[in-house]
C-alpha positions in Angstrom: 90.0 142.5 199.9 86.3 143.0 199.1 83.7 144.9 201.2 80.1 144.2 200.4 77.1 146.3 201.4 74.9 143.4 202.6 75.0 141.2 205.6 76.8 137.9 205.1 74.5 135.0 204.1 75.3 131.4 203.5 75.2 130.6 199.8 72.7 128.0 198.6 74.0 124.5 197.7 73.2 125.1 194.0 75.9 127.8 193.9 78.5 125.1 194.4 77.9 123.3 191.1 76.3 126.0 188.8 79.0 127.6 186.6 79.6 131.3 187.1 78.8 133.4 184.0 80.8 135.5 183.3 83.8 133.8 184.9 86.4 135.9 186.7 90.2 135.7 186.3 92.4 137.5 188.9 96.0 138.0 189.6 98.0 139.4 192.5 101.5 140.6 192.8 103.0 140.7 196.3 106.2 141.7 198.0 106.8 141.6 201.7 109.6 141.8 204.3 110.2 140.9 207.9 112.9 142.5 210.0 114.2 142.2 213.6 117.6 141.7 215.2 116.8 137.9 215.3 115.3 137.3 211.9 115.3 138.9 208.5 113.5 137.7 205.3 111.7 138.9 202.2 109.5 137.2 199.6 107.9 138.0 196.3 105.0 136.2 194.7 102.6 136.0 191.7 99.2 134.5 192.3 96.5 133.7 189.8 92.9 132.5 190.3 90.0 131.4 188.1 86.4 131.1 189.3 84.5 127.9 188.3 81.2 128.4 190.2 79.9 131.2 192.4 81.5 129.5 195.4 84.4 127.5 194.0 87.6 128.6 192.2 91.1 127.3 191.5 94.3 129.1 192.4 98.0 128.9 191.9 101.1 130.8 192.9 104.9 130.9 192.6 106.9 132.5 195.4 110.6 133.4 195.8 112.0 133.5 199.3 115.1 135.1 200.7 116.2 134.4 204.4 119.0 136.7 205.5 119.5 135.6 209.1 117.8 133.7 211.9 114.8 131.5 212.1 111.2 132.7 212.1 107.6 131.5 211.9 107.8 130.9 208.1 111.2 129.3 207.8 111.1 125.8 206.3 114.9 125.4 206.0 116.4 122.4 207.9 118.1 123.8 211.0 121.0 121.5 210.5 121.8 123.1 207.1 124.8 125.4 207.4 125.0 128.9 206.0 123.8 132.4 206.8 121.6 133.2 203.8 119.1 130.9 202.2 117.2 131.2 198.9 114.4 129.0 197.6 111.3 129.0 195.5 107.8 127.6 196.0 105.1 126.5 193.5 101.6 125.8 194.8 98.1 125.1 193.6 94.8 124.8 195.4 91.1 125.6 195.8 89.3 128.8 196.7 86.0 128.4 198.5 83.6 131.3 199.2 80.7 129.7 201.3 79.2 133.1 202.1 79.5 136.7 201.2 82.7 138.2 202.5 84.2 134.8 203.6 87.0 132.9 201.8 88.8 129.7 202.6 91.8 128.8 200.4 93.9 125.6 200.7 97.2 125.1 198.9 99.6 122.2 198.3 103.0 122.5 196.7 106.7 122.0 196.8 109.9 124.0 197.6 113.0 124.0 195.5 116.4 125.3 196.5 117.7 125.6 200.0 114.4 124.2 201.1 113.4 121.2 199.0 110.2 119.4 200.3 106.4 119.5 200.2 104.5 122.2 201.9 100.8 122.7 202.8 99.3 126.2 203.2 95.9 127.5 204.0 94.3 130.9 204.7 90.9 132.0 205.9 89.3 135.5 205.9 85.8 136.7 207.0 84.1 140.1 207.3 81.7 140.8 210.2 79.1 143.6 210.0 79.4 144.2 206.3 76.2 146.4 206.5 77.7 148.6 209.1 79.9 151.7 208.9 83.0 150.0 210.4 83.1 146.3 209.5 85.6 144.0 211.2 87.9 141.5 209.4 89.3 138.3 211.0 91.9 136.3 209.2 94.4 133.6 209.8 97.0 131.7 207.8 98.6 128.4 208.5 101.5 126.3 207.0 103.2 123.0 207.6 106.7 122.5 206.3 107.8 118.9 205.7 111.4 120.0 205.3 111.8 120.7 209.0 108.5 119.6 210.6 107.6 123.1 211.6 104.0 124.5 211.6 103.3 128.2 211.8 100.9 130.9 210.9 99.4 134.3 211.5 96.2 135.8 213.0 94.8 139.3 212.5 91.8 141.3 213.6 91.2 144.6 211.8 88.6 147.3 211.8 87.7 149.6 208.9 88.3 153.1 210.4 87.8 155.0 207.1 86.2 154.2 203.8 85.8 156.6 200.9 85.5 156.2 197.1 89.3 156.4 196.8 90.7 155.0 200.1 90.1 152.4 202.7 92.0 152.4 206.0 92.1 149.7 208.6 93.6 149.3 212.1 93.9 146.4 214.4 96.2 143.8 216.0 97.8 140.6 214.9 100.7 138.3 215.3 102.4 135.0 214.4 102.7 131.7 216.2 104.8 128.6 215.4 106.3 125.4 216.7 107.1 121.8 215.9 110.3 120.3 214.4 113.3 121.4 216.4 111.6 124.5 217.7 111.7 124.7 221.5 108.1 124.8 222.6 105.6 127.2 221.0 106.8 130.6 220.0 104.9 133.8 219.2 104.9 137.5 218.7 102.2 140.2 218.3 101.6 143.8 217.6 99.6 146.5 215.9 98.3 146.4 212.3 97.8 149.3 209.9 96.4 148.8 206.4 95.5 150.9 203.4 93.7 150.1 200.2 94.0 152.6 197.3 90.9 151.6 195.3 91.8 153.3 192.0 95.0 151.3 191.7 93.9 148.2 193.5 97.0 148.7 195.7 97.1 147.4 199.3 99.8 148.3 201.8 100.0 146.5 205.2 102.3 147.2 208.1 102.7 145.4 211.4 105.0 146.2 214.3 105.3 144.5 217.7 107.3 142.4 220.0 107.9 138.7 220.8 110.5 136.0 221.0 112.3 137.6 218.0 112.4 140.9 219.9 111.0 144.1 218.3 110.0 143.4 214.8 108.3 145.0 211.7 106.5 143.6 208.7 105.7 145.5 205.5 103.7 144.0 202.6 102.6 145.6 199.3 100.3 144.0 196.8 98.6 144.9 193.5 95.4 143.1 192.5 94.1 142.7 188.9 90.6 141.4 188.2 89.3 140.5 184.7 85.8 139.3 183.7 85.7 136.7 180.9 
């Protein structure tokens, strides 16, 4: 995540085709887990990105998924497939757009291999409001469509910066997940409270969400480490 000190401004058209000098290469390691009495899953990923211009970059990632029981918002496995635990990998590539300060739109396309074996389309959006204020607000959402089972799902989060120091950034808010399509009965969802912390020195982010929904009481924990290099 990145917090600027100026208000968000739409970038000029020239920023879309002028090469960025120096260019930036970044990488992110992520591990997360979802737990409830209805659904349990973990995943680990490595993501890399390269800027091309001030507003456009390319990104790629590989992900390993483990589904231990049940069916959740991010389950691409065909419901007719038998078995209790499923394992699969995902490779994706895409584009990273930054049309204004503090705003990103990323679009991925890729394919699953393993217990899920079909194309997938992903996207995520994040924007900061009130960057020049003491307590900026972040709005973000993700969305995916799984061709393996026809399901579409995603997450939405609103978070407020409650504390920002040279070493630590803390955020609180609310969020949830929604999904449907395929053999899912209607539209399903869940929601709860968000807590997030960024340890600036280590570029380490820890996010926790707990709430209730169709999967009963649930909890999500995600830990990520970001690396940024200037070429």
